C-alpha positions in Angstrom: -0.3 -11.4 4.7 2.5 -14.7 3.5 2.1 -14.9 -0.2 1.4 -17.7 -1.6 3.4 -20.0 -3.7 1.5 -18.8 -7.3 1.9 -15.7 -6.2 5.7 -15.4 -5.3 6.3 -16.8 -8.9 4.1 -14.4 -10.5 6.3 -11.4 -8.4 9.0 -13.3 -10.1 7.6 -13.1 -13.6 6.6 -9.0 -13.3 10.1 -8.3 -11.6 12.0 -10.2 -14.4 9.9 -8.9 -17.4 10.4 -4.9 -15.7 13.9 -5.8 -15.6 14.6 -7.5 -19.0 12.8 -3.6 -19.9 15.0 -1.4 -17.9 18.1 0.2 -18.8 19.3 0.4 -15.2 17.4 -0.7 -12.0 18.6 1.3 -8.9 18.4 -0.1 -5.7 17.8 1.8 -2.7 17.6 1.0 1.0 14.3 2.4 2.5 14.4 1.6 6.1 12.7 4.4 8.5 10.8 6.1 5.3 7.2 6.9 6.0 4.2 4.9 4.2 4.0 8.3 2.8 6.8 9.4 2.3 7.4 6.4 0.1 3.9 7.4 -1.6 5.2 10.9 -2.9 8.5 9.4 -3.7 6.1 7.0 -6.5 4.0 9.8 -7.6 7.3 11.6 -8.7 9.2 8.5 -10.0 5.9 7.9 -12.2 6.1 11.7 -13.6 9.2 10.4 -14.6 8.7 7.1 -16.4 10.8 5.8 -13.4 8.5 2.5 -11.6 9.2 1.6 -8.3 8.7 -1.8 -6.7 9.1 -3.2 -3.0 10.0 -7.1 -3.5 11.4 -9.6 -1.2 14.8 -9.7 -1.7 14.9 -13.4 -2.3 12.5 -13.3 -4.6 14.1 -10.2 -6.6 17.3 -12.5 -6.3 15.2 -15.2 -7.8 14.4 -12.7 -10.4 17.8 -11.7 -11.6 19.1 -15.6 -11.6 16.5 -16.3 -13.5 17.6 -13.7 -16.6 20.1 -14.5 -19.1 22.1 -11.0 -19.0 22.1 -10.6 -15.0 22.4 -14.2 -14.0 26.2 -13.7 -12.9 25.5 -10.4 -10.8 26.7 -10.5 -7.6 23.8 -9.8 -5.4 25.4 -10.2 -1.7 24.8 -6.5 -1.2 20.5 -7.6 -1.6 20.1 -7.5 2.2 17.7 -5.6 3.8 14.6 -3.4 3.1 14.9 -2.6 -0.5 13.0 -1.1 -3.1 13.7 -1.7 -6.6 13.7 1.7 -9.5 13.0 0.9 -13.2 12.9 2.7 -16.0 12.9 1.8 -20.1 13.6 4.8 -21.5 16.6 7.0 -19.5 19.6 5.1 -17.8 19.9 7.9 -15.0 16.4 8.5 -14.5 15.9 6.4 -10.9 18.8 7.3 -9.8 18.0 11.3 -10.1 14.3 10.2 -9.1 15.9 8.9 -6.0 18.8 10.9 -5.1 16.7 14.1 -5.4 14.3 12.6 -3.1 16.9 11.6 -0.8 18.2 15.2 -0.2 14.7 15.6 1.4 14.1 11.9 3.2 17.8 11.3 3.8 16.6 7.6 5.3 16.8 6.7 1.1 20.5 5.2 0.9 21.9 3.8 -2.4 22.8 0.5 -2.9 23.6 0.1 -6.0 22.1 -0.7 -9.4 22.4 -3.3 -12.0 22.6 -1.9 -15.7 21.3 -3.8 -18.6 24.4 -5.5 -19.8 24.7 -7.4 -16.2 26.7 -5.3 -14.6 26.4 -4.2 -10.8 27.2 -0.5 -9.9 28.2 0.4 -6.5 26.0 2.9 -4.3 29.3 6.0 -5.0 28.5 5.0 -8.6 25.3 5.4 -8.6 25.1 8.5 -7.2 27.8 9.7 -9.5 25.1 9.0 -12.2 22.5 11.0 -10.5 24.4 14.0 -11.0 24.5 13.7 -15.1 22.1 15.2 -16.9 18.9 13.8 -18.7 19.3 12.3 -22.1 16.9 15.2 -23.0 19.2 18.0 -21.8 22.3 16.0 -23.3 20.4 15.9 -26.7 19.8 20.0 -26.0 23.4 20.8 -25.1 24.9 18.7 -27.9 22.1 20.8 -30.3 23.0 24.3 -28.5 26.2 23.3 -29.9 25.7 22.6 -32.6 23.6 25.8 -33.3 25.8 28.2 -31.8 28.7 28.7 -34.5 25.6 29.2 -36.8 24.2 32.2 -34.7 27.5 33.5 -34.2 28.0 33.9 -38.3 24.2 34.8 -38.9 24.7 38.1 -35.7 28.1 38.8 -38.0 26.8 38.9 -41.6 23.4 40.5 -39.3 25.1 43.5 -38.2 27.5 44.3 -40.8 24.0 44.4 -43.0 22.8 47.1 -40.5 26.3 49.2 -40.6 25.9 49.0 -44.5 22.1 50.1 -44.6 22.8 52.7 -41.9 26.0 54.0 -43.7 23.7 54.3 -46.8 20.5 55.9 -45.5 23.7 58.4 -43.8 24.4 59.7 -47.4 20.6 59.4 -49.3 20.0 61.8 -46.3 
């Protein structure tokens, strides 16, 4: 069913709003993917805060051009059947969701990504992003690194204290 002009304007406004709030928008081709697989992908994406939209390329390009920061983005690669993954909380989450899903469904292929700063990333860059740990994992790794010296000192002091107490106990008996 064809969209009316008002419906098209509404779609462009929604996509513009998603682009504004998203830290990274990942674009992937889904040609040959079944509807059931796309529904499964949407469920998996929703679990980590990523929103998927299938939008006509012409409307997506119009939304990109209406966005002040993104109006100079190269949109020449936006051809074919594409889906757009938006996430307002984490830059790498959309790429990770699509990469994990693409392992079991090879019909999903990265086309590129648009950062919040207005740069277009190639498909290879997006694949590299997908291998990075998430924001929460990075924070946990930094905390573990910072906590490691403290744990080492405490373990050293604890070991010496136990040895001293064992020596005192041996003298007492």
